[in-house]
C-alpha positions as CSV (number, residue, x, y, z in Angstrom):
1,M,168.6,157.6,136.4
2,R,170.6,155.4,134.1
3,L,171.7,152.2,135.9
4,S,175.2,150.9,135.7
5,K,175.7,147.2,134.9
6,K,176.6,146.6,138.5
7,Q,173.4,148.4,139.7
8,R,171.3,146.5,137.2
9,L,172.7,143.1,138.4
10,H,172.1,144.1,142.0
11,L,168.4,145.0,141.1
12,Y,168.0,141.7,139.2
13,D,169.3,139.8,142.2
14,K,166.9,141.6,144.6
15,Y,164.3,138.9,144.1
16,E,166.5,136.2,142.5
17,G,165.7,137.1,138.9
18,K,161.9,137.3,139.5
19,C,159.5,140.1,138.8
20,A,158.8,141.9,142.1
21,Y,155.1,142.1,141.2
22,C,153.9,138.9,139.5
23,G,156.9,136.6,140.3
24,C,157.6,135.4,136.8
25,D,161.2,134.8,135.7
26,L,162.5,138.1,134.3
27,P,163.1,138.0,130.6
28,A,166.2,139.3,128.9
29,R,164.7,142.8,128.4
30,W,163.3,143.3,132.0
31,C,162.5,146.8,133.4
32,A,163.7,148.8,136.4
33,D,160.5,150.1,137.9
34,H,160.1,153.0,140.3
35,I,158.2,151.7,143.3
36,K,157.0,155.3,144.1
37,P,156.5,156.9,140.7
38,I,158.7,159.7,139.4
39,Q,156.4,160.6,136.4
40,R,158.7,161.6,133.6
41,N,157.8,164.9,131.8
42,F,157.1,165.0,128.1
43,Y,156.6,167.7,125.5
44,Y,155.0,167.6,122.0
45,C,157.6,167.6,119.3
46,K,156.2,168.9,116.0
47,D,159.0,167.5,113.9
48,K,158.4,163.9,115.3
49,K,154.7,164.5,115.6
50,R,154.6,162.8,119.0
51,Y,155.4,163.4,122.7
52,V,159.0,162.9,123.7
53,K,160.7,162.9,127.1
54,D,162.3,166.2,128.1
55,G,164.8,164.6,130.5
56,T,163.1,165.9,133.7
57,C,160.6,164.3,136.0
58,L,158.3,165.0,139.0
59,N,159.8,163.8,142.3
60,P,163.4,163.5,141.1
61,E,164.4,162.7,144.7
62,L,162.7,159.3,144.1
63,D,164.9,158.5,141.2
64,T,167.2,156.2,143.2
65,I,168.1,152.5,143.2
66,E,166.5,152.1,146.6
67,N,163.2,153.1,145.0
68,M,163.4,150.5,142.2
69,N,162.1,147.0,141.7
70,P,162.8,144.5,138.9
71,S,159.8,144.2,136.8
72,C,158.7,142.2,133.7
73,P,157.6,144.4,130.8
74,S,153.9,143.5,131.3
75,C,153.8,144.6,134.9
76,N,155.9,147.6,134.2
77,T,153.5,148.7,131.4
78,I,150.3,148.1,133.4
79,K,151.8,149.8,136.5
80,G,153.0,152.8,134.6
81,S,153.2,155.8,136.9
82,N,150.7,154.3,139.4
83,S,151.5,153.9,143.1
84,L,151.5,150.3,144.4
85,E,148.0,150.8,145.6
86,G,146.9,152.2,142.3
87,F,148.5,149.3,140.5
88,R,146.7,146.9,142.8
89,K,143.3,148.6,142.1
90,T,144.0,148.4,138.4
91,I,144.5,144.7,138.6
92,Q,141.5,144.2,140.8
93,G,139.4,146.0,138.2
94,F,140.4,143.6,135.4
95,I,137.5,141.1,136.2
96,K,134.9,143.8,135.9
97,S,136.3,145.2,132.6
98,L,136.7,141.7,131.2
99,N,133.1,140.9,132.0
100,R,132.0,144.1,130.4
101,D,134.2,144.1,127.3
102,S,135.4,140.7,126.4
103,T,133.1,138.2,124.6
104,Q,135.8,135.6,124.6
105,Y,136.2,135.9,128.4
106,K,132.5,135.7,129.0
107,F,132.3,132.7,126.7
108,A,135.2,130.9,128.5
109,K,133.5,131.7,131.8
110,R,130.2,130.3,130.6
111,Y,131.9,127.0,129.7
112,G,133.6,126.7,133.1
113,L,137.1,127.4,131.8
114,I,137.5,130.4,134.1
115,K,136.6,130.7,137.8
116,E,136.6,134.2,139.3
117,T,137.8,134.8,142.8
118,E,137.6,137.8,145.1
119,I,141.1,137.4,146.5
120,E,143.2,140.4,147.5
121,V,146.0,141.2,145.0
122,K,149.3,140.4,146.7
123,F,152.6,141.2,144.9
124,Y,155.4,138.6,144.8
125,F,157.6,140.8,146.9
126,E,154.9,140.9,149.6
127,K,154.6,137.1,149.7
128,I,158.3,136.2,150.1
């Protein structure tokens, strides 16, 4: 669904110019995220040597303005086609993967620059 300027402004104003997920101020190139994912369909294009959208999606009935939240590019990228609960689980898994994979993270933690917590991930729109 391509949003009109009016729809985009309405979506932007939904949380007063904040990302519905992390609460940061939306940048100039913010995203309209589907709360319940629609999962766009792709096909492999031999000429372009990559996957391209074919213009269809799973769950087209969910491609509505009511099923959209304003999102910063970072949250939109990480959420991808996850449900809200899937997105929440992904974020909660970051500490484990950082401890496993990031030498800089482990080093900063060792020097007390990072304090880990076991708090539940709450999205901005759930807090307001």
